[in-house]
N, CA, C and O atoms as a GROMACS GRO file, in nm:
protein
  564
    1UNK      N    1   9.478  14.185  14.453
    1UNK     CA    2   9.592  14.137  14.379
    1UNK      C    3   9.710  14.232  14.398
    1UNK      O    4   9.695  14.354  14.386
    2UNK      N    5   9.825  14.176  14.427
    2UNK     CA    6   9.944  14.257  14.449
    2UNK      C    7   9.995  14.313  14.316
    2UNK      O    8  10.005  14.241  14.217
    3UNK      N    9  10.026  14.442  14.316
    3UNK     CA   10  10.078  14.505  14.195
    3UNK      C   11  10.221  14.457  14.169
    3UNK      O   12  10.305  14.458  14.260
    4UNK      N   13  10.247  14.415  14.046
    4UNK     CA   14  10.381  14.369  14.010
    4UNK      C   15  10.470  14.490  13.986
    4UNK      O   16  10.433  14.583  13.915
    5UNK      N   17  10.584  14.486  14.046
    5UNK     CA   18  10.680  14.594  14.035
    5UNK      C   19  10.779  14.560  13.924
    5UNK      O   20  10.831  14.449  13.919
    6UNK      N   21  10.806  14.656  13.835
    6UNK     CA   22  10.899  14.634  13.724
    6UNK      C   23  11.035  14.588  13.777
    6UNK      O   24  11.104  14.510  13.712
    7UNK      N   25  11.073  14.638  13.893
    7UNK     CA   26  11.203  14.601  13.948
    7UNK      C   27  11.205  14.455  13.995
    7UNK      O   28  11.310  14.390  13.992
    8UNK      N   29  11.090  14.405  14.039
    8UNK     CA   30  11.082  14.263  14.074
    8UNK      C   31  11.100  14.177  13.949
    8UNK      O   32  11.168  14.074  13.953
    9UNK      N   33  11.040  14.219  13.837
    9UNK     CA   34  11.056  14.146  13.711
    9UNK      C   35  11.201  14.148  13.665
    9UNK      O   36  11.256  14.044  13.626
   10UNK      N   37  11.262  14.265  13.670
   10UNK     CA   38  11.402  14.276  13.628
   10UNK      C   39  11.491  14.191  13.718
   10UNK      O   40  11.580  14.120  13.669
   11UNK      N   41  11.468  14.196  13.846
   11UNK     CA   42  11.549  14.119  13.941
   11UNK      C   43  11.532  13.968  13.919
   11UNK      O   44  11.631  13.895  13.918
   12UNK      N   45  11.410  13.923  13.902
   12UNK     CA   46  11.385  13.781  13.878
   12UNK      C   47  11.454  13.736  13.750
   12UNK      O   48  11.512  13.628  13.745
   13UNK      N   49  11.446  13.818  13.647
   13UNK     CA   50  11.511  13.786  13.520
   13UNK      C   51  11.663  13.778  13.538
   13UNK      O   52  11.727  13.687  13.485
   14UNK      N   53  11.719  13.872  13.612
   14UNK     CA   54  11.863  13.869  13.640
   14UNK      C   55  11.904  13.742  13.714
   14UNK      O   56  12.005  13.680  13.681
   15UNK      N   57  11.826  13.704  13.813
   15UNK     CA   58  11.858  13.584  13.891
   15UNK      C   59  11.858  13.459  13.804
   15UNK      O   60  11.947  13.374  13.816
   16UNK      N   61  11.758  13.447  13.719
   16UNK     CA   62  11.749  13.331  13.629
   16UNK      C   63  11.868  13.331  13.533
   16UNK      O   64  11.933  13.229  13.513
   17UNK      N   65  11.895  13.447  13.472
   17UNK     CA   66  12.006  13.456  13.378
   17UNK      C   67  12.140  13.426  13.444
   17UNK      O   68  12.222  13.352  13.390
   18UNK      N   69  12.163  13.483  13.561
   18UNK     CA   70  12.289  13.459  13.632
   18UNK      C   71  12.305  13.312  13.670
   18UNK      O   72  12.415  13.257  13.660
   19UNK      N   73  12.197  13.250  13.713
   19UNK     CA   74  12.203  13.107  13.748
   19UNK      C   75  12.234  13.023  13.625
   19UNK      O   76  12.312  12.928  13.632
   20UNK      N   77  12.174  13.059  13.511
   20UNK     CA   78  12.202  12.987  13.386
   20UNK      C   79  12.348  13.001  13.344
   20UNK      O   80  12.413  12.903  13.309
   21UNK      N   81  12.399  13.122  13.349
   21UNK     CA   82  12.538  13.147  13.310
   21UNK      C   83  12.633  13.073  13.404
   21UNK      O   84  12.733  13.016  13.360
   22UNK      N   85  12.603  13.074  13.532
   22UNK     CA   86  12.688  13.005  13.629
   22UNK      C   87  12.690  12.854  13.602
   22UNK      O   88  12.796  12.793  13.600
   23UNK      N   89  12.573  12.795  13.583
   23UNK     CA   90  12.567  12.652  13.551
   23UNK      C   91  12.643  12.621  13.423
   23UNK      O   92  12.717  12.524  13.415
   24UNK      N   93  12.623  12.705  13.324
   24UNK     CA   94  12.686  12.687  13.194
   24UNK      C   95  12.838  12.693  13.208
   24UNK      O   96  12.909  12.607  13.156
   25UNK      N   97  12.887  12.795  13.277
   25UNK     CA   98  13.032  12.813  13.290
   25UNK      C   99  13.096  12.700  13.372
   25UNK      O  100  13.211  12.664  13.347
   26UNK      N  101  13.023  12.645  13.467
   26UNK     CA  102  13.078  12.538  13.549
   26UNK      C  103  13.081  12.403  13.477
   26UNK      O  104  13.160  12.316  13.513
   27UNK      N  105  12.998  12.386  13.377
   27UNK     CA  106  12.990  12.257  13.308
   27UNK      C  107  13.078  12.247  13.184
   27UNK      O  108  13.103  12.137  13.135
   28UNK      N  109  13.126  12.360  13.135
   28UNK     CA  110  13.209  12.357  13.014
   28UNK      C  111  13.355  12.355  13.055
   28UNK      O  112  13.400  12.433  13.138
   29UNK      N  113  13.429  12.264  12.994
   29UNK     CA  114  13.569  12.245  13.030
   29UNK      C  115  13.651  12.372  13.009
   29UNK      O  116  13.721  12.415  13.101
   30UNK      N  117  13.644  12.431  12.893
   30UNK     CA  118  13.718  12.554  12.863
   30UNK      C  119  13.619  12.665  12.832
   30UNK      O  120  13.598  12.700  12.716
   31UNK      N  121  13.558  12.720  12.935
   31UNK     CA  122  13.454  12.822  12.919
   31UNK      C  123  13.515  12.950  12.862
   31UNK      O  124  13.610  13.005  12.917
   32UNK      N  125  13.459  12.997  12.750
   32UNK     CA  126  13.512  13.118  12.686
   32UNK      C  127  13.417  13.236  12.696
   32UNK      O  128  13.454  13.348  12.659
   33UNK      N  129  13.297  13.215  12.746
   33UNK     CA  130  13.201  13.324  12.760
   33UNK      C  131  13.084  13.310  12.664
   33UNK      O  132  13.095  13.244  12.560
   34UNK      N  133  12.975  13.372  12.698
   34UNK     CA  134  12.854  13.366  12.616
   34UNK      C  135  12.873  13.442  12.485
   34UNK      O  136  12.837  13.390  12.379
   35UNK      N  137  12.928  13.563  12.491
   35UNK     CA  138  12.944  13.643  12.369
   35UNK      C  139  13.031  13.573  12.265
   35UNK      O  140  12.993  13.568  12.148
   36UNK      N  141  13.148  13.519  12.303
   36UNK     CA  142  13.227  13.446  12.203
   36UNK      C  143  13.152  13.326  12.145
   36UNK      O  144  13.168  13.295  12.026
   37UNK      N  145  13.073  13.260  12.226
   37UNK     CA  146  12.997  13.144  12.176
   37UNK      C  147  12.892  13.191  12.074
   37UNK      O  148  12.871  13.125  11.972
   38UNK      N  149  12.828  13.304  12.103
   38UNK     CA  150  12.730  13.359  12.008
   38UNK      C  151  12.798  13.395  11.876
   38UNK      O  152  12.741  13.374  11.769
   39UNK      N  153  12.919  13.449  11.883
   39UNK     CA  154  12.992  13.484  11.761
   39UNK      C  155  13.027  13.356  11.684
   39UNK      O  156  13.010  13.351  11.562
   40UNK      N  157  13.075  13.253  11.754
   40UNK     CA  158  13.106  13.127  11.687
   40UNK      C  159  12.982  13.068  11.620
   40UNK      O  160  12.991  13.015  11.509
   41UNK      N  161  12.870  13.076  11.686
   41UNK     CA  162  12.746  13.024  11.630
   41UNK      C  163  12.709  13.100  11.502
   41UNK      O  164  12.669  13.039  11.403
   42UNK      N  165  12.722  13.231  11.505
   42UNK     CA  166  12.693  13.313  11.388
   42UNK      C  167  12.788  13.278  11.273
   42UNK      O  168  12.746  13.270  11.157
   43UNK      N  169  12.916  13.257  11.304
   43UNK     CA  170  13.013  13.222  11.200
   43UNK      C  171  12.984  13.085  11.142
   43UNK      O  172  12.998  13.064  11.021
   44UNK      N  173  12.945  12.992  11.226
   44UNK     CA  174  12.913  12.858  11.176
   44UNK      C  175  12.790  12.864  11.085
   44UNK      O  176  12.786  12.801  10.979
   45UNK      N  177  12.692  12.939  11.128
   45UNK     CA  178  12.566  12.945  11.056
   45UNK      C  179  12.577  13.022  10.924
   45UNK      O  180  12.519  12.981  10.824
   46UNK      N  181  12.652  13.132  10.924
   46UNK     CA  182  12.654  13.220  10.807
   46UNK      C  183  12.790  13.236  10.740
   46UNK      O  184  12.804  13.315  10.647
   47UNK      N  185  12.890  13.162  10.786
   47UNK     CA  186  13.021  13.167  10.724
   47UNK      C  187  13.102  13.288  10.768
   47UNK      O  188  13.056  13.368  10.849
   48UNK      N  189  13.224  13.300  10.713
   48UNK     CA  190  13.313  13.411  10.750
   48UNK      C  191  13.246  13.546  10.726
   48UNK      O  192  13.175  13.566  10.627
   49UNK      N  193  13.272  13.639  10.819
   49UNK     CA  194  13.209  13.771  10.811
   49UNK      C  195  13.303  13.879  10.862
   49UNK      O  196  13.397  13.852  10.937
   50UNK      N  197  13.276  14.002  10.818
   50UNK     CA  198  13.349  14.117  10.872
   50UNK      C  199  13.305  14.138  11.017
   50UNK      O  200  13.190  14.110  11.053
   51UNK      N  201  13.397  14.187  11.099
   51UNK     CA  202  13.365  14.214  11.239
   51UNK      C  203  13.253  14.317  11.251
   51UNK      O  204  13.170  14.308  11.342
   52UNK      N  205  13.249  14.414  11.162
   52UNK     CA  206  13.144  14.517  11.169
   52UNK      C  207  13.006  14.456  11.146
   52UNK      O  208  12.909  14.496  11.209
   53UNK      N  209  12.999  14.359  11.057
   53UNK     CA  210  12.872  14.290  11.030
   53UNK      C  211  12.832  14.207  11.152
   53UNK      O  212  12.716  14.208  11.193
   54UNK      N  213  12.928  14.135  11.208
   54UNK     CA  214  12.901  14.056  11.328
   54UNK      C  215  12.853  14.144  11.443
   54UNK      O  216  12.756  14.110  11.512
   55UNK      N  217  12.920  14.256  11.463
   55UNK     CA  218  12.883  14.348  11.572
   55UNK      C  219  12.739  14.395  11.555
   55UNK      O  220  12.661  14.395  11.650
   56UNK      N  221  12.706  14.434  11.433
   56UNK     CA  222  12.570  14.483  11.408
   56UNK      C  223  12.466  14.371  11.424
   56UNK      O  224  12.361  14.392  11.485
   57UNK      N  225  12.497  14.255  11.371
   57UNK     CA  226  12.403  14.142  11.378
   57UNK      C  227  12.376  14.097  11.521
   57UNK      O  228  12.263  14.062  11.556
   58UNK      N  229  12.481  14.098  11.604
   58UNK     CA  230  12.469  14.047  11.741
   58UNK      C  231  12.445  14.156  11.845
   58UNK      O  232  12.425  14.127  11.963
   59UNK      N  233  12.447  14.281  11.802
   59UNK     CA  234  12.418  14.391  11.895
   59UNK      C  235  12.535  14.431  11.982
   59UNK      O  236  12.515  14.478  12.094
   60UNK      N  237  12.657  14.413  11.934
   60UNK     CA  238  12.777  14.453  12.010
   60UNK      C  239  12.833  14.582  11.952
   60UNK      O  240  12.814  14.611  11.834
   61UNK      N  241  12.900  14.658  12.035
   61UNK     CA  242  12.971  14.776  11.985
   61UNK      C  243  13.092  14.728  11.906
   61UNK      O  244  13.139  14.616  11.926
   62UNK      N  245  13.143  14.812  11.816
   62UNK     CA  246  13.264  14.772  11.741
   62UNK      C  247  13.381  14.738  11.833
   62UNK      O  248  13.456  14.644  11.806
   63UNK      N  249  13.397  14.813  11.941
   63UNK     CA  250  13.505  14.785  12.036
   63UNK      C  251  13.489  14.651  12.105
   63UNK      O  252  13.585  14.576  12.121
   64UNK      N  253  13.367  14.622  12.146
   64UNK     CA  254  13.340  14.493  12.211
   64UNK      C  255  13.365  14.379  12.113
   64UNK      O  256  13.421  14.276  12.150
   65UNK      N  257  13.323  14.399  11.987
   65UNK     CA  258  13.343  14.294  11.886
   65UNK      C  259  13.491  14.271  11.860
   65UNK      O  260  13.534  14.157  11.841
   66UNK      N  261  13.571  14.377  11.861
   66UNK     CA  262  13.716  14.363  11.844
   66UNK      C  263  13.774  14.279  11.957
   66UNK      O  264  13.858  14.192  11.933
   67UNK      N  265  13.731  14.305  12.080
   67UNK     CA  266  13.780  14.227  12.194
   67UNK      C  267  13.740  14.081  12.184
   67UNK      O  268  13.822  13.992  12.210
   68UNK      N  269  13.617  14.056  12.147
   68UNK     CA  270  13.568  13.918  12.132
   68UNK      C  271  13.646  13.846  12.022
   68UNK      O  272  13.692  13.733  12.041
   69UNK      N  273  13.662  13.912  11.908
   69UNK     CA  274  13.734  13.851  11.795
   69UNK      C  275  13.879  13.824  11.832
   69UNK      O  276  13.932  13.717  11.800
   70UNK      N  277  13.943  13.917  11.900
   70UNK     CA  278  14.083  13.898  11.942
   70UNK      C  279  14.096  13.778  12.034
   70UNK      O  280  14.190  13.700  12.022
   71UNK      N  281  14.002  13.764  12.127
   71UNK     CA  282  14.003  13.649  12.218
   71UNK      C  283  13.986  13.519  12.141
   71UNK      O  284  14.057  13.421  12.167
   72UNK      N  285  13.892  13.516  12.048
   72UNK     CA  286  13.868  13.396  11.969
   72UNK      C  287  13.990  13.359  11.884
   72UNK      O  288  14.024  13.241  11.873
   73UNK      N  289  14.054  13.457  11.826
   73UNK     CA  290  14.173  13.431  11.745
   73UNK      C  291  14.288  13.385  11.833
   73UNK      O  292  14.358  13.289  11.798
   74UNK      N  293  14.308  13.451  11.946
   74UNK     CA  294  14.416  13.414  12.039
   74UNK      C  295  14.403  13.269  12.085
   74UNK      O  296  14.501  13.196  12.096
   75UNK      N  297  14.279  13.228  12.112
   75UNK     CA  298  14.254  13.092  12.160
   75UNK      C  299  14.239  12.991  12.046
   75UNK      O  300  14.215  12.872  12.070
   76UNK      N  301  14.253  13.038  11.921
   76UNK     CA  302  14.246  12.956  11.800
   76UNK      C  303  14.106  12.899  11.772
   76UNK      O  304  14.093  12.796  11.705
   77UNK      N  305  14.002  12.966  11.823
   77UNK     CA  306  13.864  12.926  11.794
   77UNK      C  307  13.818  12.989  11.662
   77UNK      O  308  13.722  12.943  11.601
   78UNK      N  309  13.887  13.094  11.621
   78UNK     CA  310  13.855  13.163  11.496
   78UNK      C  311  13.986  13.212  11.435
   78UNK      O  312  14.090  13.217  11.501
   79UNK      N  313  13.977  13.248  11.308
   79UNK     CA  314  14.095  13.303  11.240
   79UNK      C  315  14.052  13.419  11.153
   79UNK      O  316  13.937  13.427  11.109
   80UNK      N  317  14.146  13.508  11.130
   80UNK     CA  318  14.121  13.620  11.040
   80UNK      C  319  14.164  13.579  10.901
   80UNK      O  320  14.275  13.528  10.881
   81UNK      N  321  14.076  13.600  10.805
   81UNK     CA  322  14.107  13.570  10.666
   81UNK      C  323  14.121  13.701  10.590
   81UNK      O  324  14.031  13.785  10.593
   82UNK      N  325  14.235  13.717  10.522
   82UNK     CA  326  14.264  13.841  10.451
   82UNK      C  327  14.243  13.823  10.302
   82UNK      O  328  14.276  13.719  10.245
   83UNK      N  329  14.188  13.925  10.239
   83UNK     CA  330  14.170  13.928  10.095
   83UNK      C  331  14.304  13.968  10.034
   83UNK      O  332  14.360  14.072  10.069
   84UNK      N  333  14.358  13.887   9.944
   84UNK     CA  334  14.488  13.913   9.883
   84UNK      C  335  14.488  14.044   9.806
   84UNK      O  336  14.591  14.111   9.798
   85UNK      N  337  14.374  14.082   9.748
   85UNK     CA  338  14.366  14.205   9.669
   85UNK      C  339  14.347  14.330   9.755
   85UNK      O  340  14.387  14.440   9.715
   86UNK      N  341  14.288  14.313   9.872
   86UNK     CA  342  14.262  14.427   9.960
   86UNK      C  343  14.273  14.380  10.104
   86UNK      O  344  14.178  14.326  10.161
   87UNK      N  345  14.390  14.402  10.163
   87UNK     CA  346  14.415  14.351  10.299
   87UNK      C  347  14.331  14.421  10.405
   87UNK      O  348  14.327  14.378  10.520
   88UNK      N  349  14.263  14.529  10.367
   88UNK     CA  350  14.172  14.594  10.462
   88UNK      C  351  14.044  14.514  10.478
   88UNK      O  352  13.973  14.529  10.577
   89UNK      N  353  14.015  14.430  10.382
   89UNK     CA  354  13.894  14.347  10.383
   89UNK      C  355  13.926  14.217  10.459
   89UNK      O  356  13.976  14.121  10.401
   90UNK      N  357  13.896  14.217  10.588
   90UNK     CA  358  13.929  14.105  10.676
   90UNK      C  359  13.801  14.038  10.723
   90UNK      O  360  13.708  14.104  10.770
   91UNK      N  361  13.797  13.906  10.710
   91UNK     CA  362  13.683  13.829  10.756
   91UNK      C  363  13.724  13.744  10.875
   91UNK      O  364  13.838  13.698  10.884
   92UNK      N  365  13.632  13.725  10.968
   92UNK     CA  366  13.653  13.634  11.080
   92UNK      C  367  13.586  13.502  11.045
   92UNK      O  368  13.470  13.500  11.002
   93UNK      N  369  13.658  13.392  11.064
   93UNK     CA  370  13.606  13.259  11.029
   93UNK      C  371  13.628  13.164  11.146
   93UNK      O  372  13.726  13.174  11.219
   94UNK      N  373  13.535  13.073  11.163
   94UNK     CA  374  13.545  12.972  11.269
   94UNK      C  375  13.645  12.864  11.227
   94UNK      O  376  13.654  12.829  11.109
   95UNK      N  377  13.720  12.811  11.324
   95UNK     CA  378  13.816  12.704  11.299
   95UNK      C  379  13.757  12.571  11.346
   95UNK      O  380  13.649  12.567  11.404
   96UNK      N  381  13.830  12.463  11.322
   96UNK     CA  382  13.787  12.331  11.372
   96UNK      C  383  13.777  12.332  11.524
   96UNK      O  384  13.683  12.276  11.580
   97UNK      N  385  13.873  12.395  11.590
   97UNK     CA  386  13.870  12.405  11.736
   97UNK      C  387  13.747  12.484  11.781
   97UNK      O  388  13.684  12.452  11.882
   98UNK      N  389  13.714  12.588  11.706
   98UNK     CA  390  13.595  12.667  11.736
   98UNK      C  391  13.468  12.587  11.719
   98UNK      O  392  13.374  12.600  11.798
   99UNK      N  393  13.465  12.503  11.615
   99UNK     CA  394  13.348  12.417  11.594
   99UNK      C  395  13.330  12.320  11.710
   99UNK      O  396  13.218  12.296  11.755
  100UNK      N  397  13.441  12.264  11.759
  100UNK     CA  398  13.433  12.172  11.873
  100UNK      C  399  13.386  12.244  11.999
  100UNK      O  400  13.304  12.190  12.073
  101UNK      N  401  13.437  12.365  12.022
  101UNK     CA  402  13.394  12.443  12.139
  101UNK      C  403  13.246  12.477  12.129
  101UNK      O  404  13.173  12.470  12.228
  102UNK      N  405  13.201  12.512  12.010
  102UNK     CA  406  13.060  12.545  11.989
  102UNK      C  407  12.972  12.423  12.012
  102UNK      O  408  12.867  12.433  12.075
  103UNK      N  409  13.013  12.308  11.961
  103UNK     CA  410  12.936  12.185  11.981
  103UNK      C  411  12.921  12.152  12.129
  103UNK      O  412  12.813  12.115  12.175
  104UNK      N  413  13.032  12.167  12.205
  104UNK     CA  414  13.025  12.141  12.350
  104UNK      C  415  12.930  12.240  12.417
  104UNK      O  416  12.849  12.201  12.501
  105UNK      N  417  12.941  12.366  12.380
  105UNK     CA  418  12.855  12.469  12.439
  105UNK      C  419  12.708  12.442  12.408
  105UNK      O  420  12.623  12.456  12.496
  106UNK      N  421  12.679  12.403  12.285
  106UNK     CA  422  12.541  12.374  12.248
  106UNK      C  423  12.488  12.252  12.322
  106UNK      O  424  12.372  12.250  12.364
  107UNK      N  425  12.571  12.151  12.340
  107UNK     CA  426  12.530  12.031  12.413
  107UNK      C  427  12.497  12.066  12.558
  107UNK      O  428  12.392  12.027  12.609
  108UNK      N  429  12.586  12.140  12.623
  108UNK     CA  430  12.563  12.180  12.762
  108UNK      C  431  12.442  12.274  12.771
  108UNK      O  432  12.361  12.262  12.862
  109UNK      N  433  12.431  12.365  12.677
  109UNK     CA  434  12.317  12.456  12.675
  109UNK      C  435  12.185  12.382  12.664
  109UNK      O  436  12.088  12.417  12.731
  110UNK      N  437  12.182  12.281  12.579
  110UNK     CA  438  12.060  12.200  12.566
  110UNK      C  439  12.028  12.125  12.694
  110UNK      O  440  11.912  12.115  12.732
  111UNK      N  441  12.131  12.073  12.761
  111UNK     CA  442  12.108  12.003  12.888
  111UNK      C  443  12.049  12.098  12.992
  111UNK      O  444  11.955  12.062  13.062
  112UNK      N  445  12.105  12.218  13.001
  112UNK     CA  446  12.056  12.316  13.099
  112UNK      C  447  11.914  12.358  13.064
  112UNK      O  448  11.829  12.373  13.152
  113UNK      N  449  11.888  12.377  12.935
  113UNK     CA  450  11.754  12.417  12.892
  113UNK      C  451  11.652  12.310  12.930
  113UNK      O  452  11.544  12.342  12.980
  114UNK      N  453  11.686  12.185  12.908
  114UNK     CA  454  11.596  12.075  12.943
  114UNK      C  455  11.569  12.076  13.093
  114UNK      O  456  11.454  12.063  13.137
  115UNK      N  457  11.675  12.091  13.172
  115UNK     CA  458  11.659  12.093  13.318
  115UNK      C  459  11.575  12.213  13.363
  115UNK      O  460  11.482  12.198  13.443
  116UNK      N  461  11.608  12.330  13.312
  116UNK     CA  462  11.543  12.453  13.357
  116UNK      C  463  11.397  12.460  13.314
  116UNK      O  464  11.309  12.496  13.393
  117UNK      N  465  11.372  12.425  13.189
  117UNK     CA  466  11.238  12.443  13.134
  117UNK      C  467  11.153  12.317  13.140
  117UNK      O  468  11.044  12.314  13.085
  118UNK      N  469  11.202  12.214  13.206
  118UNK     CA  470  11.127  12.088  13.212
  118UNK      C  471  10.992  12.103  13.282
  118UNK      O  472  10.900  12.025  13.257
  119UNK      N  473  10.980  12.202  13.368
  119UNK     CA  474  10.854  12.223  13.438
  119UNK      C  475  10.752  12.299  13.355
  119UNK      O  476  10.635  12.308  13.392
  120UNK      N  477  10.797  12.354  13.243
  120UNK     CA  478  10.706  12.430  13.158
  120UNK      C  479  10.657  12.345  13.041
  120UNK      O  480  10.727  12.256  12.993
  121UNK      N  481  10.536  12.374  12.999
  121UNK     CA  482  10.484  12.305  12.881
  121UNK      C  483  10.546  12.367  12.756
  121UNK      O  484  10.607  12.474  12.762
  122UNK      N  485  10.532  12.299  12.644
  122UNK     CA  486  10.583  12.351  12.517
  122UNK      C  487  10.521  12.488  12.488
  122UNK      O  488  10.589  12.579  12.441
  123UNK      N  489  10.393  12.502  12.515
  123UNK     CA  490  10.323  12.628  12.492
  123UNK      C  491  10.378  12.739  12.581
  123UNK      O  492  10.394  12.852  12.536
  124UNK      N  493  10.407  12.708  12.707
  124UNK     CA  494  10.462  12.808  12.798
  124UNK      C  495  10.601  12.853  12.752
  124UNK      O  496  10.635  12.971  12.761
  125UNK      N  497  10.680  12.759  12.703
  125UNK     CA  498  10.813  12.794  12.651
  125UNK      C  499  10.799  12.885  12.530
  125UNK      O  500  10.871  12.984  12.518
  126UNK      N  501  10.707  12.853  12.440
  126UNK     CA  502  10.684  12.937  12.322
  126UNK      C  503  10.635  13.076  12.363
  126UNK      O  504  10.674  13.175  12.302
  127UNK      N  505  10.549  13.083  12.464
  127UNK     CA  506  10.500  13.212  12.513
  127UNK      C  507  10.615  13.293  12.574
  127UNK      O  508  10.628  13.413  12.549
  128UNK      N  509  10.697  13.226  12.653
  128UNK     CA  510  10.811  13.292  12.718
  128UNK      C  511  10.904  13.350  12.612
  128UNK      O  512  10.947  13.465  12.623
  129UNK      N  513  10.936  13.271  12.510
  129UNK     CA  514  11.023  13.317  12.402
  129UNK      C  515  10.958  13.434  12.328
  129UNK      O  516  11.026  13.532  12.296
  130UNK      N  517  10.831  13.424  12.301
  130UNK     CA  518  10.760  13.530  12.232
  130UNK      C  519  10.764  13.660  12.312
  130UNK      O  520  10.786  13.768  12.255
  131UNK      N  521  10.744  13.651  12.441
  131UNK     CA  522  10.749  13.770  12.528
  131UNK      C  523  10.890  13.830  12.527
  131UNK      O  524  10.905  13.951  12.514
  132UNK      N  525  10.991  13.746  12.540
  132UNK     CA  526  11.130  13.795  12.539
  132UNK      C  527  11.161  13.866  12.406
  132UNK      O  528  11.223  13.972  12.405
  133UNK      N  529  11.118  13.806  12.295
  133UNK     CA  530  11.144  13.867  12.164
  133UNK      C  531  11.069  13.999  12.149
  133UNK      O  532  11.123  14.094  12.092
  134UNK      N  533  10.948  14.007  12.201
  134UNK     CA  534  10.870  14.131  12.196
  134UNK      C  535  10.941  14.240  12.276
  134UNK      O  536  10.950  14.354  12.231
  135UNK      N  537  10.989  14.205  12.394
  135UNK     CA  538  11.061  14.302  12.476
  135UNK      C  539  11.189  14.348  12.408
  135UNK      O  540  11.223  14.466  12.412
  136UNK      N  541  11.261  14.254  12.346
  136UNK     CA  542  11.383  14.291  12.275
  136UNK      C  543  11.355  14.383  12.158
  136UNK      O  544  11.435  14.472  12.129
  137UNK      N  545  11.243  14.362  12.088
  137UNK     CA  546  11.211  14.448  11.974
  137UNK      C  547  11.184  14.591  12.019
  137UNK      O  548  11.213  14.686  11.946
  138UNK      N  549  11.130  14.607  12.137
  138UNK     CA  550  11.105  14.742  12.191
  138UNK      C  551  11.238  14.805  12.230
  138UNK      O  552  11.260  14.924  12.205
  139UNK      N  553  11.325  14.728  12.291
  139UNK     CA  554  11.456  14.779  12.335
  139UNK      C  555  11.541  14.819  12.215
  139UNK      O  556  11.613  14.919  12.221
  140UNK      N  557  11.533  14.743  12.108
  140UNK     CA  558  11.616  14.768  11.988
  140UNK      C  559  11.576  14.894  11.912
  140UNK      O  560  11.652  14.941  11.828
  141UNK      N  561  11.460  14.950  11.940
  141UNK     CA  562  11.413  15.069  11.866
  141UNK      C  563  11.481  15.194  11.910
  141UNK      O  564  11.453  15.302  11.858
   0.00000   0.00000   0.00000
């Protein structure tokens, strides 16, 4: 049996991920990037949040989160909400335009997932996800 090389695993993973991102970006009319879409999804799911909370939740540096938030606000996918009593307390919130962009991204993402994973059984998909989550938990430590 041929010994599996960690670099072969990393390379194969990169190729799959890059192909997915390329397909995704080509199918979305106004592609804004994976990170902004993840932020929009988090905002839709959990409501307006501070950028520091979003950064921590999604694993971004504060600087990266600032760039993502600025892009989302500039493109009107999100807005900054200020507390009248304390203007330092700023929340990022998804807009109607952001909801539409997220819906399109989720629709395209589901189509790609169906195409890509159609050769795998439900159990294999669950195993793949479980392995990915286990690897991420080790990386996050």
